[in-house]
MARZA-893689 format. One line per field, with one value per residue: residue number from 0; x, y, z of N, C-alpha, C in turn. Coordinates in steps of 0.1 Angstrom, whole numbers, plus 5000, padded with zeros to 4 digits. Atoms other than C-alpha are relative to their C-alpha. Last residue first. Example, Ala and Ser with C-alpha at 12.3 -4.5 7.8 and 13.67 -1.06 7.14 Angstrom:
<sites>
n	(1	0)
n.c1	(4991	5009)
n.c2	(4989	4988)
n.c3	(5000	5000)
ca.c1	(5137	5123)
ca.c2	(4989	4955)
ca.c3	(5071	5078)
c.c1	(4992	5009)
c.c2	(5011	5012)
c.c3	(5008	5000)
</sites>
This chain:
<sites>
n	(409	408	407	406	405	404	403	402	401	400	399	398	397	396	395	394	393	392	391	390	389	388	387	386	385	384	383	382	381	380	379	378	377	376	375	374	373	372	371	370	369	368	367	366	365	364	363	362	361	360	359	358	357	356	355	354	353	352	351	350	349	348	347	346	345	344	343	342	341	340	339	338	337	336	335	334	333	332	331	330	329	328	327	326	325	324	323	322	321	320	319	318	317	316	315	314	313	312	311	310	309	308	307	306	305	304	303	302	301	300	299	298	297	296	295	294	293	292	291	290	289	288	287	286	285	284	283	282	281	280	279	278	277	276	275	274	273	272	271	270	269	268	267	266	265	264	263	262	261	260	259	258	257	256	255	254	253	252	251	250	249	248	247	246	245	244	243	242	241	240	239	238	237	236	235	234	233	232	231	230	229	228	227	226	225	224	223	222	221	220	219	218	217	216	215	214	213	212	211	210	209	208	207	206	205	204	203	202	201	200	199	198	197	196	195	194	193	192	191	190	189	188	187	186	185	184	183	182	181	180	179	178	177	176	175	174	173	172	171	170	169	168	167	166	165	164	163	162	161	160	159	158	157	156	155	154	153	152	151	150	149	148	147	146	145	144	143	142	141	140	139	138	137	136	135	134	133	132	131	130	129	128	127	126	125	124	123	122	121	120	119	118	117	116	115	114	113	112	111	110	109	108	107	106	105	104	103	102	101	100	99	98	97	96	95	94	93	92	91	90	89	88	87	86	85	84	83	82	81	80	79	78	77	76	75	74	73	72	71	70	69	68	67	66	65	64	63	62	61	60	59	58	57	56	55	54	53	52	51	50	49	48	47	46	45	44	43	42	41	40	39	38	37	36	35	34	33	32	31	30	29	28	27	26	25	24	23	22	21	20	19	18	17	16	15	14	13	12	11	10	9	8	7	6	5	4	3	2	1	0)
n.c1	(4988	5005	5003	4996	5001	4995	4986	5003	5003	4986	4992	5000	4992	4980	4995	5002	4992	4986	5000	5005	4986	4992	5004	4992	4985	4997	5001	4991	4987	4995	5000	4987	4991	4998	4997	5005	5016	5004	5003	5007	5012	5005	4998	5001	5008	5011	5004	5002	5012	5013	5000	5009	4998	4998	4993	4998	5011	4990	4997	5013	4997	4995	5015	5003	4992	5003	5013	4998	4992	5015	5009	4995	5003	5016	5013	4999	5012	5014	5008	5008	5007	5005	5010	5014	5007	5000	5001	5011	5010	5002	5005	5012	4997	5007	4988	4990	4990	4991	4992	4992	4988	4986	4993	4988	4987	4999	4987	5006	5003	4990	4991	5006	4996	4986	5000	5006	4991	4991	5007	5000	4986	5003	5010	4994	4987	5007	5012	5000	4992	5002	5010	4991	4996	5012	5001	5013	5006	5006	5011	5002	4994	5009	4992	5004	5002	5011	4998	5008	4992	5011	5001	5008	5009	4998	5004	4994	5009	5006	4990	5000	5013	4998	4994	5007	5010	4997	4992	5004	5010	5000	4992	5010	5008	4997	5001	5003	4995	4994	5005	4994	4999	4985	4993	5007	5004	4984	4998	5005	4987	4990	5006	5003	4985	4994	5003	4995	4987	5001	5004	4987	4993	5007	5000	4988	4998	5005	4990	4991	5002	4999	4986	4996	5010	4991	5008	5003	5015	5003	5008	4998	5000	4990	5009	4990	5008	4995	4990	4996	4987	4999	5009	5016	5009	5013	5010	5014	5013	5006	4995	4987	5001	4991	5000	5001	5011	5003	4993	4990	4997	4989	4987	4999	4989	5005	4999	4993	4984	4992	5006	4992	4983	4999	5000	4987	4987	5002	5000	4983	4995	5000	4986	5005	5006	5011	5011	5004	5005	5016	5010	5005	5005	5011	5008	5002	5010	5010	5007	4999	5012	4997	4997	4986	4995	5012	4992	4987	5003	5005	4990	4993	5004	4999	4988	4994	5011	4996	4987	4996	5004	4989	4989	4999	5002	4987	4987	5005	4993	4985	4994	4998	4991	4988	4997	5003	4987	4995	4999	5013	5001	5008	5011	5006	5014	5005	5003	4987	5003	4987	4988	4995	4986	4993	4999	5000	4988	4999	4994	4985	4991	4997	4991	4990	4982	4991	4988	4995	4997	5013	5006	4992	5003	5016	5001	4990	5005	5011	4992	4993	5009	5008	4995	4997	5016	4998	4992	5004	5011	4992	4997	5011	5004	4990	4999	5008	4998	4992	5011	5005	4990	4994	4984	4996	5002	4996	4987	5002	5002	5015	5005	5005	5013	4999	5006	5011	5004	5004	5005	4992	5003	4988)
n.c2	(4992	4989	4985	4991	4993	5001	5000	4988	4992	5001	4988	4987	4995	4997	4988	4990	4999	4997	4986	4992	5007	4995	4989	4995	5005	4988	4991	5001	4998	4988	4992	5004	4996	4986	4995	4985	4997	4996	5005	5016	4995	4995	5012	5015	5002	4990	4998	5018	5004	4999	4981	4999	4988	5005	5010	5008	5013	5010	5009	5010	5006	5012	5009	5005	5010	5015	5000	5000	5017	5010	4996	5013	5015	5004	5004	5012	5005	4995	5003	5007	4996	4989	5006	5004	4990	4987	4992	5006	4992	4986	5004	5005	5017	5011	5009	4993	4987	5007	5007	4990	4998	5015	5007	4987	5007	4995	4991	4984	4995	4993	4988	4988	4995	4995	4989	4991	4995	4989	4986	4998	4993	4983	4998	5007	4993	4985	5004	5004	4989	4992	4997	4995	4986	4994	5001	5009	4995	5008	4994	4989	4991	4994	4990	4982	5002	5010	5006	5013	5013	5015	5009	5013	5009	5012	5007	5013	5009	5003	5010	5016	5008	4998	5010	5012	5004	4997	5013	5011	5000	5003	5017	5008	4995	5004	5010	5005	5016	5004	5012	5014	5007	5001	4987	4992	5005	4994	4988	4994	5004	4993	4989	4997	4998	4984	4991	5000	4994	4986	4993	5001	4988	4985	4999	4994	4988	4993	5001	4989	4989	5000	4998	4984	4993	5001	5007	5014	4999	4992	4989	4993	5005	4994	4998	4989	4989	4998	4989	5000	4998	4988	4993	4998	5012	4994	5009	4998	4988	5008	4991	4991	4986	4994	4989	4992	4989	5002	4996	5010	5007	4992	4998	5012	4998	4999	5015	4997	4999	5013	5016	4998	5002	5014	5006	4997	5005	5016	5007	5001	5014	5010	5005	4996	5014	5003	4994	4998	5014	5007	4987	5005	5011	4993	4992	5009	5009	4991	4995	5011	5008	5015	5001	5002	4988	5003	5008	4994	4992	5005	5001	4986	4992	5007	5004	4989	4993	5004	4998	4986	5003	5011	4995	4991	5003	5008	4984	4993	5009	5000	4983	4993	5009	4991	4989	5001	5005	4985	4996	4993	4984	4994	5002	5016	5002	5013	4999	4991	4989	4986	5003	4993	4994	5006	5008	5005	5009	5011	5005	4996	5011	5006	5003	4999	4998	4984	5002	5008	5016	5008	5003	5006	5013	5003	5005	5009	5012	4999	5011	5012	5009	4999	5014	5012	5006	5005	5015	5006	5004	5006	5010	5003	5005	5007	5013	5002	5004	5009	5014	5011	5005	5008	4998	4988	5006	5017	4999	5003	5015	5005	5014	5005	5004	5010	5005	4999	5011	5012	5014	5012	5015	5009)
n.c3	(4995	5008	4989	5006	5013	5013	4992	4999	5009	5009	4989	5004	5015	5000	4994	5008	5007	4995	4999	5014	5007	4993	5009	5012	5001	4994	5009	5012	4993	4997	5017	5007	4989	5002	5015	5001	5008	4990	4986	4999	5006	4993	4988	5003	5012	4998	4988	4997	5005	4994	4998	4989	4996	4982	4994	5015	4993	4991	5007	4997	4988	5003	5001	4984	4987	5005	4996	4989	5000	5006	4985	4990	5003	4998	4986	4995	5011	5003	4992	5001	5008	4989	4992	5002	5008	4995	4985	4998	5004	4988	4985	4999	5003	4986	4995	4985	5004	5010	4990	4988	5006	5000	4985	5000	5003	5015	4996	4998	5012	5006	4991	5007	5015	5001	4998	5011	5010	4994	5001	5012	5008	5002	5005	5012	4999	5004	5007	5010	5003	5000	5014	5011	5000	5000	5012	5005	5012	5012	5005	5014	4999	4989	4996	5004	5013	5002	4985	4999	5002	4999	5010	4995	5010	5004	5011	5007	4998	4986	4991	4999	4991	4983	4997	5000	4989	4983	4991	5003	4995	4990	4993	5003	4990	4986	4998	4990	5003	4993	4991	4999	5012	5002	4995	5008	5019	5005	4996	5009	5014	4995	5002	5011	5005	4997	5009	5016	4997	5001	5015	5008	4996	5003	5013	5005	4993	5011	5011	5002	5003	5012	4999	4997	5002	5016	5010	4999	4995	4989	5002	4989	4985	4993	4985	4988	4994	4982	4999	4982	5000	4997	4989	5005	5000	5010	5004	5006	4998	4988	4990	5010	4998	4984	4997	5012	4999	5013	5010	4998	4988	4996	5008	5003	4990	4988	4991	4988	5004	5008	4996	4990	5007	5011	4986	4993	5010	4996	4985	5001	5007	4993	4989	4985	4993	5009	4999	4988	4998	5004	4997	4986	5004	5005	4990	4986	5003	5002	4982	4997	5005	5003	5019	5005	5009	5016	5014	5002	5010	5009	5010	5006	5010	5012	5005	5004	5015	5013	5001	5005	5011	5006	4999	5007	5010	5007	5000	5009	5009	4999	5004	5017	5005	4997	5012	5012	5008	5003	5014	5007	5001	4993	4998	5002	5000	4993	4986	4997	4992	5005	4996	5012	4998	5012	5002	5011	5004	5000	4988	4998	5005	4987	5003	4986	5002	4993	5002	4988	5002	5000	4985	4988	5006	4996	4986	4997	5008	4993	4986	5006	5004	4989	4992	5005	4993	4985	4997	5005	4991	4989	5007	5005	4988	4995	5003	4997	4984	4998	5002	4989	4991	5008	5001	5008	5013	4999	5005	5014	5002	5004	5007	4990	5004	5001	4987	5006	5004	4996	5003	4991	4997	4999)
ca.c1	(1060	1029	1042	1036	1026	1043	1032	0996	0997	1014	0983	0961	0977	0975	0934	0926	0944	0924	0890	0893	0904	0869	0848	0868	0859	0823	0813	0826	0808	0777	0777	0786	0755	0732	0741	0737	0730	0763	0779	0774	0786	0816	0830	0824	0819	0836	0862	0865	0860	0881	0911	0919	0935	0921	0926	0896	0887	0915	0896	0889	0920	0907	0890	0927	0944	0918	0921	0961	0953	0925	0955	0978	0956	0960	0994	1014	1002	1018	1046	1060	1080	1097	1100	1117	1145	1163	1157	1154	1181	1201	1198	1204	1240	1238	1264	1243	1232	1213	1193	1186	1175	1155	1133	1131	1111	1079	1071	1036	1054	1067	1036	1019	1044	1042	1003	1010	1033	1008	0980	1009	1016	0981	0983	1021	1013	0976	0990	1020	1002	0979	0996	1021	0994	0977	1012	1013	1046	1054	1080	1103	1097	1084	1087	1064	1063	1080	1107	1122	1139	1130	1154	1143	1166	1183	1181	1192	1174	1202	1216	1187	1184	1222	1215	1186	1199	1232	1220	1197	1211	1247	1242	1221	1251	1273	1253	1248	1274	1263	1247	1264	1250	1256	1218	1197	1219	1223	1185	1185	1211	1186	1157	1177	1190	1154	1144	1168	1155	1120	1129	1153	1120	1099	1126	1128	1092	1090	1118	1096	1066	1085	1093	1054	1040	1070	1051	1075	1092	1129	1136	1162	1157	1144	1126	1136	1119	1138	1120	1098	1080	1045	1028	1045	1078	1106	1124	1151	1175	1200	1216	1188	1172	1177	1157	1159	1164	1183	1199	1169	1141	1140	1117	1088	1085	1068	1090	1075	1063	1028	1014	1033	1021	0983	0986	0999	0975	0944	0958	0964	0925	0915	0934	0912	0933	0939	0961	0982	0990	0989	1015	1037	1038	1046	1075	1088	1086	1106	1131	1137	1136	1161	1154	1136	1102	1086	1118	1104	1067	1080	1103	1075	1052	1071	1083	1047	1027	1056	1045	1011	1009	1027	1003	0974	0984	0992	0962	0938	0958	0952	0918	0913	0928	0907	0876	0885	0892	0855	0844	0857	0887	0880	0899	0925	0945	0973	0982	0998	0977	0980	0963	0931	0912	0873	0852	0846	0835	0808	0817	0809	0779	0764	0758	0724	0703	0669	0653	0619	0604	0582	0614	0635	0604	0602	0642	0643	0613	0632	0664	0646	0625	0657	0674	0650	0642	0684	0680	0655	0672	0703	0684	0667	0700	0718	0688	0690	0726	0726	0697	0716	0738	0716	0691	0656	0651	0670	0663	0627	0635	0647	0681	0685	0708	0733	0730	0756	0784	0789	0806	0806	0797	0810)
ca.c2	(3147	3121	3089	3056	3029	3010	3014	3016	2983	2971	2986	2969	2938	2937	2946	2920	2892	2905	2906	2873	2854	2872	2858	2825	2824	2840	2814	2786	2797	2803	2770	2752	2772	2761	2727	2717	2681	2672	2644	2652	2693	2683	2657	2680	2716	2722	2696	2688	2726	2737	2720	2683	2671	2638	2637	2654	2672	2695	2712	2736	2752	2765	2792	2802	2801	2819	2847	2848	2846	2877	2899	2888	2904	2941	2932	2930	2965	2982	2957	2964	2992	2976	2947	2966	2989	2971	2937	2932	2958	2942	2906	2922	2937	2974	2995	3030	3024	2992	3011	3034	3007	2986	3018	3029	2996	3010	2987	2973	2944	2934	2937	2914	2888	2890	2883	2857	2839	2847	2826	2797	2800	2795	2757	2748	2761	2750	2712	2715	2726	2698	2675	2685	2684	2651	2634	2650	2669	2651	2671	2653	2622	2589	2570	2543	2502	2499	2531	2545	2579	2614	2637	2663	2693	2716	2752	2761	2789	2811	2799	2806	2839	2850	2836	2857	2889	2885	2872	2899	2926	2915	2905	2939	2959	2937	2945	2978	2994	3034	3042	3076	3103	3124	3140	3108	3083	3097	3093	3060	3046	3061	3044	3011	3016	3023	2991	2971	2981	2973	2941	2929	2939	2918	2887	2894	2889	2859	2843	2858	2838	2809	2811	2819	2788	2765	2776	2777	2811	2813	2783	2756	2730	2744	2728	2725	2694	2674	2666	2637	2637	2619	2588	2574	2580	2610	2609	2637	2639	2607	2631	2618	2591	2553	2529	2500	2485	2450	2457	2464	2489	2520	2501	2494	2533	2530	2542	2574	2564	2550	2572	2604	2598	2595	2627	2646	2632	2638	2675	2682	2668	2692	2720	2720	2717	2749	2767	2741	2730	2764	2783	2748	2752	2790	2782	2753	2779	2807	2783	2766	2800	2816	2855	2849	2866	2831	2831	2861	2847	2814	2830	2856	2825	2800	2821	2835	2803	2795	2821	2820	2779	2778	2805	2788	2754	2769	2795	2762	2739	2765	2772	2733	2729	2758	2739	2709	2728	2742	2707	2701	2680	2643	2627	2645	2683	2698	2727	2726	2697	2669	2634	2647	2624	2619	2626	2658	2663	2691	2727	2738	2721	2752	2772	2775	2782	2773	2743	2731	2737	2768	2780	2783	2796	2828	2832	2834	2857	2880	2873	2885	2913	2930	2924	2943	2970	2976	2978	3004	3027	3026	3035	3065	3075	3075	3093	3120	3123	3128	3152	3175	3197	3196	3213	3205	3171	3178	3214	3213	3205	3242	3252	3294	3312	3330	3367	3381	3391	3429	3454	3488	3522	3558)
ca.c3	(8298	8294	8312	8287	8304	8327	8364	8349	8338	8370	8390	8361	8368	8404	8401	8373	8398	8424	8405	8390	8426	8442	8412	8417	8455	8453	8423	8442	8478	8457	8442	8477	8494	8464	8461	8497	8494	8525	8509	8474	8477	8498	8475	8445	8445	8477	8470	8435	8427	8451	8438	8448	8415	8405	8370	8352	8388	8378	8351	8377	8370	8338	8359	8373	8341	8320	8343	8336	8301	8301	8325	8295	8268	8288	8296	8258	8240	8270	8274	8243	8251	8277	8249	8226	8239	8268	8265	8226	8220	8246	8227	8191	8203	8212	8188	8189	8152	8163	8192	8164	8141	8165	8174	8136	8132	8150	8179	8173	8162	8194	8213	8185	8189	8225	8222	8202	8226	8254	8234	8231	8268	8276	8268	8274	8313	8315	8305	8327	8356	8354	8345	8373	8399	8390	8391	8427	8438	8469	8495	8511	8534	8521	8490	8482	8487	8519	8525	8497	8507	8504	8517	8547	8545	8569	8576	8610	8621	8627	8595	8574	8590	8578	8541	8537	8550	8533	8500	8483	8495	8493	8456	8447	8460	8442	8410	8416	8392	8389	8359	8340	8325	8354	8367	8345	8354	8391	8393	8378	8405	8434	8419	8417	8452	8463	8444	8459	8497	8484	8472	8503	8527	8506	8506	8546	8552	8530	8554	8580	8569	8567	8606	8612	8595	8610	8645	8674	8664	8658	8645	8656	8635	8605	8577	8538	8519	8494	8462	8454	8417	8414	8413	8380	8395	8393	8426	8436	8459	8452	8426	8404	8424	8407	8382	8370	8406	8402	8437	8458	8450	8427	8402	8426	8433	8396	8367	8344	8311	8315	8343	8327	8292	8304	8330	8297	8275	8301	8309	8269	8261	8288	8274	8242	8210	8187	8210	8211	8174	8163	8189	8189	8147	8149	8174	8150	8119	8135	8149	8111	8092	8117	8111	8145	8151	8163	8184	8205	8209	8222	8245	8257	8260	8275	8303	8309	8308	8335	8358	8354	8358	8391	8403	8392	8409	8437	8440	8434	8458	8485	8478	8477	8515	8527	8510	8534	8557	8559	8555	8586	8596	8605	8573	8575	8572	8579	8554	8517	8504	8477	8493	8503	8526	8530	8561	8560	8596	8600	8606	8572	8574	8595	8559	8561	8530	8539	8513	8526	8493	8508	8520	8490	8471	8498	8495	8458	8455	8478	8462	8427	8442	8460	8429	8409	8438	8435	8398	8396	8422	8402	8369	8388	8403	8369	8355	8378	8378	8340	8344	8369	8350	8315	8333	8326	8345	8379	8373	8378	8415	8417	8427	8435	8409	8425	8418	8389	8411	8408	8390	8402	8381	8386)
c.c1	(4992	5009	5001	4998	5008	4999	5011	5013	5004	4999	5013	5006	4999	5001	5015	5009	4996	5008	5013	5002	5000	5017	5012	4992	5006	5018	5009	4997	5012	5013	5005	5002	5015	5011	5001	5010	5000	4982	4986	5002	4990	4987	4987	4996	5001	4989	4988	4998	4998	4991	4986	4999	4988	5006	5003	5011	5001	4994	5009	4999	4993	5006	5002	4984	4994	5006	4994	4983	4999	5007	4990	4992	5003	4996	4989	4991	5001	4992	4987	4987	4987	4993	4994	4992	4986	4993	4997	4996	4985	4992	4999	4991	4982	4997	4992	5009	5008	5010	5014	5006	5009	5006	5013	5007	5013	5017	5004	5010	4997	5000	5010	5004	4994	5004	5015	4998	4993	5009	5013	4989	5001	5010	4999	4986	5001	5014	4995	4994	5005	5008	4991	4992	5012	5004	4987	5003	4990	4996	4995	4989	5004	5007	4993	5010	5000	4996	4986	4999	4989	5003	4992	5003	4997	4988	5006	4995	5000	4985	5000	5009	4998	4989	5002	5010	4995	4991	5002	5002	4992	4988	5000	5002	4985	4991	5005	4999	4990	4999	5010	4995	5008	5002	5016	5009	4999	5001	5013	5001	4996	5013	5011	4997	4998	5007	5001	4992	5006	5013	4997	4994	5012	5008	4991	5001	5012	5003	4991	5011	5009	4996	5003	5015	5012	4994	5013	4994	4998	4987	4998	4989	4997	5001	5013	4993	5006	4992	5003	5015	5007	5018	5005	4987	4987	4996	4990	4994	4993	4994	4999	5004	5011	4995	5005	4999	5006	4989	5001	5009	5012	5007	5013	5014	5004	5013	4991	5005	5010	5012	5007	4998	5003	5013	5002	5004	5013	5013	4998	5000	5016	5005	4999	5010	4996	4990	4989	4993	4992	4994	4986	4988	4997	4995	4985	4990	4997	4986	4990	4992	4996	4989	5005	5005	5014	5003	4988	5005	5010	4997	4998	5013	5010	4996	4995	5013	5009	4995	5007	5010	5002	5000	5012	5011	5000	5000	5011	5010	4998	5007	5012	5002	4999	5013	5012	5000	5001	5012	5004	5002	4986	5001	4984	4988	4997	4984	4998	4996	5014	4990	5012	5014	5006	5015	5005	4998	4997	5013	4999	5009	5012	5008	5013	5016	5007	5013	5007	5014	5006	5003	4988	4993	5010	5000	4988	4999	5004	4989	4989	5003	5008	4987	4996	5005	5002	4983	4999	5005	4989	4987	5004	5005	4986	4990	5006	4995	4987	5000	5007	4995	4996	5014	5010	5011	5006	4994	5005	5013	4999	5001	4985	4997	4994	4990	5003	4993	4988	4999	5001	4995	5007	4990)
c.c2	(5015	5012	5010	5014	5012	5003	5000	5007	5011	5004	4998	5011	5013	5003	5004	5014	5014	4998	5004	5016	5011	4999	5011	5015	5006	4998	5013	5012	5002	5002	5012	5008	4997	5010	5012	5003	5012	5005	5007	4996	4984	5004	5004	4993	4989	4998	5005	4998	4986	4996	5004	5016	5008	5007	4998	4989	4988	4985	4990	4989	4988	4990	4988	4996	4996	4989	4986	4998	4997	4984	4988	5002	4992	4986	4999	4999	4985	4993	5006	4996	4995	5010	5008	4993	4991	5012	5010	5003	4994	5004	5010	4998	4997	4990	4991	4988	5006	5008	4994	4996	5009	5008	4988	4998	5011	4993	5009	5011	5006	5006	5004	5012	5010	5003	5009	5016	5010	5001	5010	5012	5003	5007	5016	5006	5002	5005	5019	5004	5006	5011	5009	4996	5005	5017	5010	4996	4990	5012	4993	5007	5010	5010	5010	5004	5016	5000	4989	4992	4990	4988	4991	4994	4987	4994	4988	4995	4986	4994	5003	4994	4993	4997	4999	4988	4986	5001	5000	4988	4992	5006	5001	4983	4989	5003	4994	4989	4997	4982	4997	4993	4987	4996	4999	5016	5016	4997	5006	5014	5007	4999	5011	5014	4999	5000	5014	5011	5001	5008	5011	5009	5001	5008	5013	5000	5010	5014	5008	4997	5012	5013	5003	5005	5014	5011	5001	4994	4982	5005	5013	5015	5007	4995	5006	5000	5008	5012	5001	5009	5004	5005	5015	5003	5008	4987	4998	4986	5001	5011	4995	5006	5008	5018	5005	5011	5005	5010	4999	5002	4990	4987	5006	4999	4987	4998	4998	4982	5001	5000	4989	4988	4995	4993	4983	4990	5001	4995	4986	4995	5004	4988	4989	4995	5004	4986	4999	5004	4999	4987	4992	5010	4996	4981	5003	5006	4987	4988	5005	5005	4989	4994	4984	5000	4997	5010	4999	4991	5008	5015	4995	4989	5010	5007	4996	5000	5010	4997	4992	5001	5017	5004	4999	5010	5013	4997	4992	5010	5007	4993	5000	5013	5002	4992	5004	5011	4994	5001	5014	5003	5002	5016	5007	5000	4979	4999	4986	5004	5004	5014	5016	4998	5007	5006	4992	4987	4996	4992	4987	4993	4996	4987	4995	4994	4999	4996	5011	5002	4995	4985	4994	4992	4990	4982	4990	4994	4986	4987	4997	4991	4985	4990	4998	4990	4990	4993	4995	4986	4986	4996	4990	4983	4993	4993	4989	4981	4995	4992	4988	4989	4988	4993	4991	5004	5011	4995	4985	4997	4997	4983	4997	4981	4985	4993	4982	4991	4998	4989	4992	4991	4987	4986)
c.c3	(5001	5006	4987	5006	4999	4986	4986	5000	5001	4983	4991	5007	4993	4987	4999	5009	4988	4992	5008	5004	4989	4994	5007	4999	4984	4998	5010	4993	4987	5007	5000	4986	4992	5007	5001	4989	5002	4991	5005	5010	5000	4997	5012	5006	4993	4991	5005	5014	5003	4995	5007	5002	5012	5010	5012	5004	4987	5005	5007	4994	5003	5007	4990	4997	5008	5006	4996	5006	5010	5004	4992	5011	5012	4996	4996	5012	5009	4991	5004	5008	4997	4996	5014	5010	4997	4991	5004	5014	5002	4993	5009	5014	4999	4991	5009	5006	5014	5000	4992	5006	5006	4994	5002	5016	5005	4997	4990	5000	4997	4986	4992	5007	4994	4989	5000	5003	4988	4988	5004	4998	4986	4996	4995	4993	4981	4997	4997	4985	4987	5000	4998	4987	4987	5000	4997	4984	4994	4992	4986	4999	4991	5004	5010	5008	4995	4985	4999	5010	4998	5000	4999	4987	5001	4988	5000	4992	4995	5001	5013	5011	5000	5009	5020	5005	5003	5009	5013	5009	5003	5004	5016	5007	5001	5012	5012	5001	5012	5001	5006	5011	5003	4987	4992	5001	4995	4991	4997	5004	4985	4985	5001	4997	4986	4997	5006	4991	4984	5000	5003	4987	4993	5006	4999	4985	4996	5005	4987	4994	5007	4998	4984	4995	5000	4995	4984	4989	4999	5007	5005	4997	5011	5015	5008	5014	5012	5009	5011	4998	5016	5002	4998	5011	4993	4999	4990	4992	4999	5010	5012	5013	4991	5001	5010	4997	4984	5002	4983	4986	4997	5010	5003	4996	4999	5012	5012	5009	5011	5000	4996	5011	5012	4999	4992	5013	5010	4994	4999	5015	5002	4994	5006	5009	5015	5006	4996	5007	5016	5006	4992	5000	5015	4999	4992	5009	5015	4998	4998	5015	5011	4997	4997	4987	4999	4991	4989	4990	4993	4987	4988	4993	4989	4995	4988	4996	4993	4986	4990	4996	4991	4984	4990	5000	4987	4987	4997	4998	4987	4989	4996	4996	4982	4989	5003	4987	4992	4996	4994	4986	4996	4997	5011	5001	5001	4999	5005	5017	5005	5012	4997	4998	4987	5001	4986	4997	4988	4998	5005	5010	4997	4995	5018	4993	5012	5000	5008	4998	5010	4993	5000	5012	5003	4994	5001	5012	5001	4997	5008	5012	4999	4994	5013	5008	4990	5004	5012	5000	4994	5012	5015	4994	4998	5013	5003	4994	5003	5011	4998	4991	5008	5013	4998	5000	4991	4985	4999	4992	4985	4999	5004	4992	5012	4995	5002	5016	4994	4996	5012	4991	5007	5004)
</sites>
């Protein structure tokens, strides 16, 4: 009677790192990684030695020195006695502000233009084609300068709002559109739950985030019920309550009030000022990048089989509902990958803000601070780090979203 036994395990030998295909690729990768690390170390060490020989030691102590310059558009407290680090923070926030705003509006413009370009109406389709071809084939810097020049030349100055012979007036006595920018009411809290205004606004944001997750849970439950019964519960009133009730109650407890801008002296004071450079940069980046997004949307829609549209129409769905419920959700898998590149381009193109005097990170850290301190290497390294971090963050977030909408295999 014979018995079956497992074959003896092969003992590992160093020669297997080259001769065995199971380990050979790992060996070559390890060697390549080691060579790359040695090359980086050599180049870095050589750079440091050359800088020391030239008397240029890398130091970031200058970030604690007073900046000595003012910044008009800012989201945090800042004055000329603040440090260069504080000025850089203002520039970072300004860059993020215009980038986020431009990404949102460019997406809106692009989706609308991309859908309308496929319209059966000949005039609408051709107008959208003209928009795409004109705006994407002219450099964005030119559009920034054009929009800023038109705004400063056409919009009225603050003096035209003064006196009985005023030629301009505020819209609804709340909004002032001038050649220096747009002034809008500013919300603030009379009784706030915290002494810090920042903490009060963080509480509002946290409330909105909580409402989002609650509503997401409600929608998931509604989808589950629809899959089980074929009938989807009506969640409109639940959504209204989840979003509005906590927010309205919180704003009431904190005593929400509005500071309306008013003309005092030679300019408006109070409220929130959206400067002309910010508006020009924001609008130019939006319409320029929106033209590229429109082409992505058009390609994504055309990638969907016409049978999907015909089947939805056979069920009695209207064209608008077909586009929103059938075509666009499937087209997202084609639209999102190039959309990531468009968002990255918006973030990097925001560095052109210096052309109209908008104080982004390139204008503050890479401009005035660099010129005042002479620390070119340090400033450029920080600029590279910021744009690299921002780009990788955008890519990561959009890739996560892309993974959530991709076709799930059953």
